[in-house]
N, C-alpha and C positions, 0 to 999 in steps of 0.2 A: 839551319842545317847542321851546325856544329853540335847543337843539343841532341839531334837525332843520332849522330855518329857517337857521341859520348854515351847516350843511353844504350844504344845497340852494343857497344863495347862492354859497358858495365853489366848488361844483361847476360852477355856471353860469359863473362868472367864469373858472375854470380851463380850461374847454372852449370859451370864447368865441373864442380864437385858432384853435382847430381848426375851428370852425364856418365860418370864412371860406373854407376850401378847398372845392373842388367835391366832393371825395370824402366830406365829412362832412355832407352835407345831411340834416337831420332828427335828427342825432345829439344835439345839445344838449337839445332838447325831450324826446326819448326817454330820455336819460340822467337828466334831472331826474325825470321820471315814474317810471322804473324804480328810481331811488335812493330815492324816497319810498316806493314800494311795497315794496321790499326792506327798508326800515327797519321797516316795520310787520309784516313776515312773522314775525319772531322777536324775542323780547326776551331779554335776558340779556347775558352778557359778550361774546359773539361777534356781536352785532348789526351791528357795522360791516362784517363780512364779507358779510352778506346785503345791506347797503346798497350796497356796492361791486359785488357780483355783479349786483344789480338795475340799477345804473347802466350796467354794461357791456352787459347784455342789452338794456336799453332803448335804448342807443345803436345797437346793431345793428338792432333792430326799427324804430326811428325812421328810420334810413337806408333800410332796405328799403321802408318805406311811402312815403317821399318819392320814391324812384326809381320805384316803381309809379305814384304819382300823376302824376309827370312824363311817364311813358310814355303813360298814359291821356290826358293833356292834348294830347300830340303827335298821338295817333290821332284825337282829336276835332277838332283843328285841321285835320288833313289831310282828314278826312271833310267838314268844313264847306267847305273851299276846293274840294273835288272836285265838290260839288253846285252850286256857283255859277259 
């Protein structure tokens, strides 16, 4: 469990520089969640591969969700200003 916490923390620190760019919105939170999920998917000697794959997939999913939320917020703001 200590290794999981250390990995998650190091992943968050390593991707923190990427999170500042506009293209990586949602990536860090998705990568951390995906890495933790991937870690628990499989046990054994190749567990790190699943952790990294989960982190990569989580980054993509987190980014897509953040972009979707941003589009919804823009639509809501445009609708609110159009009615007033």
